[in-house]
C-alpha positions in Angstrom: 0.1 0.0 0.0 1.0 3.5 -1.1 -1.4 5.7 -0.1 -5.2 7.5 -0.1 -6.2 5.4 -3.1 -5.1 1.8 -2.2 -6.8 2.0 1.9 -9.8 3.3 -0.4 -9.4 0.1 -2.1 -8.4 -2.4 0.7 -12.0 -1.1 2.6 -14.1 -1.2 -0.5 -12.3 -5.0 -0.8 -13.8 -6.2 2.0 -17.4 -6.6 2.4 -17.7 -6.1 6.3 -16.1 -3.0 5.9 -18.1 -1.7 2.4 -21.1 -2.8 4.1 -20.5 -0.7 7.0 -19.5 2.1 5.4 -22.8 1.5 2.8 -25.1 2.2 6.3 -23.6 5.0 7.3 -24.0 6.6 4.2 -27.7 5.9 4.5 -27.8 7.7 7.7 -27.5 10.6 5.3 -26.0 12.4 8.0 -23.5 16.0 7.6 -19.9 15.5 6.7 -20.3 11.9 8.1 -17.4 9.3 8.2 -16.0 6.2 9.8 -12.5 6.6 11.7 -10.0 5.2 14.0 -9.7 1.8 14.5 -12.3 0.9 11.5 -9.0 2.2 9.1 -6.1 1.8 11.5 -6.8 -1.9 12.0 -7.8 -2.9 8.6 -4.2 -1.5 7.0 -2.1 -3.0 10.1 -3.2 -6.3 9.3 -3.2 -5.7 5.7 1.0 -4.9 6.8 1.4 -7.7 9.0 -0.4 -10.3 6.2 -3.5 -10.5 8.0 -6.9 -10.2 6.1 -8.9 -7.3 8.2 -11.5 -8.8 10.8 -14.4 -6.1 11.6 -14.9 -8.9 14.0 -12.1 -7.7 16.3 -12.8 -4.1 16.6 -14.6 -3.3 19.7 -16.4 -0.7 18.4 -17.0 1.3 15.3 -16.2 4.7 15.1 -19.1 6.8 13.3 -18.6 10.3 13.6 -19.7 13.3 11.4 -19.9 17.3 11.9 -24.0 19.0 12.7 -23.3 22.3 15.0 -27.3 22.7 14.6 -27.8 19.8 16.5 -25.4 18.4 19.3 -27.2 16.7 21.5 -26.2 13.1 22.8 -29.3 11.9 22.7 -29.2 12.0 18.7 -26.5 10.0 19.0 -27.3 7.7 20.9 -30.5 6.9 18.7 -28.4 6.7 15.3 -26.3 4.6 17.2 -30.1 2.5 18.1 -31.0 2.9 14.5 -27.7 1.8 13.1 -28.1 -2.0 15.4 -31.7 -2.7 13.6 -29.8 -2.2 10.7 -26.7 -4.4 11.8 -26.5 -5.7 15.1 -23.0 -7.2 15.1 -21.0 -4.3 14.9 -20.5 -1.9 18.5 -21.5 1.2 17.2 -20.8 4.5 18.8 -21.2 7.6 16.8 -20.4 11.4 17.9 -21.7 14.3 16.3 -17.9 16.1 16.7 -19.5 19.7 17.1 -19.5 18.9 20.5 -16.7 16.5 21.0 -14.5 19.2 22.2 -16.2 20.2 24.5 -14.5 16.1 26.4 -11.5 17.2 24.7 -10.7 20.1 26.5 -9.7 22.1 22.7 -11.6 24.9 21.4 -14.5 24.3 19.3 -13.6 21.9 15.7 -14.5 23.6 12.1 -15.7 20.5 11.2 -14.9 17.1 11.5 -11.3 17.4 9.5 -10.5 19.8 12.4 -12.0 17.0 14.6 -10.1 14.3 13.1 -6.8 16.1 13.7 -7.1 16.5 17.8 -7.4 12.8 17.9 -4.7 11.3 19.7 -2.0 9.6 17.0 -1.7 10.2 13.6 -2.1 6.8 12.9 -5.7 6.4 13.9 -6.8 10.1 12.7 -8.1 8.3 9.5 -11.7 7.9 8.3 -13.0 6.6 5.5 -17.0 7.1 3.9 -18.9 5.4 0.8 -20.1 8.3 -1.3 -22.0 7.0 -4.8 -20.3 3.7 -4.2 -16.7 5.2 -4.2 -14.8 5.0 -0.9 -13.1 7.9 0.6 -10.6 8.7 2.6 -9.6 11.3 5.2 -6.4 12.0 7.0 -5.5 15.2 8.4 -1.7 14.4 9.0 -1.6 12.4 5.7 -1.4 8.7 5.6 2.2 8.0 6.0 2.7 6.9 9.4 0.4 4.8 9.2 0.7 2.7 6.2 5.0 3.3 7.6 3.8 1.7 10.9 4.9 4.4 13.2 2.7 5.5 16.3 2.6 9.1 17.2 1.0 11.7 18.6 -1.1 14.5 16.6 0.6 18.0 17.0 -2.5 18.5 18.7 -1.3 16.3 21.6 1.9 17.7 22.3 0.3 19.3 25.7 -2.0 16.1 26.4 1.5 13.5 26.5 0.2 12.1 29.7 -3.2 10.8 27.6 -1.1 9.5 25.0 1.1 7.4 27.4 -1.9 6.1 28.9 -3.7 4.8 25.5 -0.2 2.9 24.6 0.0 1.2 27.5 -3.6 0.4 27.5 -3.9 -0.5 24.0 -0.6 -2.8 23.7 -1.2 -2.8 19.6 2.6 -3.8 20.0 0.7 -7.4 20.9 -1.3 -8.1 17.7 0.9 -5.4 15.3 4.0 -6.4 16.3 6.2 -4.3 13.4 4.2 -1.5 14.7 7.5 1.4 15.5 5.7 3.4 18.5 7.4 6.8 19.1 6.9 8.1 22.7 6.3 11.8 21.4 5.7 14.2 18.8 9.3 14.9 17.6 11.0 11.7 18.2 13.2 10.1 15.7 12.1 8.8 13.0 12.6 5.2 11.9 
């Protein structure tokens, strides 16, 4: 894999991933994507010679941006709707228009801006299906994701304790031993 088009092809070629993307597309939410482990894990599995496995995800992170209706109840209703469409994955829906409050950031402008504030560059990636075509959103690019490098995003320069706790809790190296984990944003690149 060399870039966003290859990631899009990977997700489009896996029936479960494409199905999940189609379900989210059917909701017609503004600026809606599936992000985080949905994309990251699929790519890392493929780069480790394994077929991406949607069943190994703890949840599927559906994100959208609608400042006109940021109520948490809406997210819950959307999760229930997705479960009625497909009960297998654990759906997690979050309107990014309010997530800045939880994260202690300034208000986000859109989904791209919200994703730019996620902890790791390799996690700050999302995908969506638009008229049968998979699109990729990656504010920090996909190089770290494809190079198997785990590093904090610039937004996490002042939240390094959160980044380190995530590294310890996720234990990504046991599943993907080819990863290079950088302890800081400016750590030496492999």
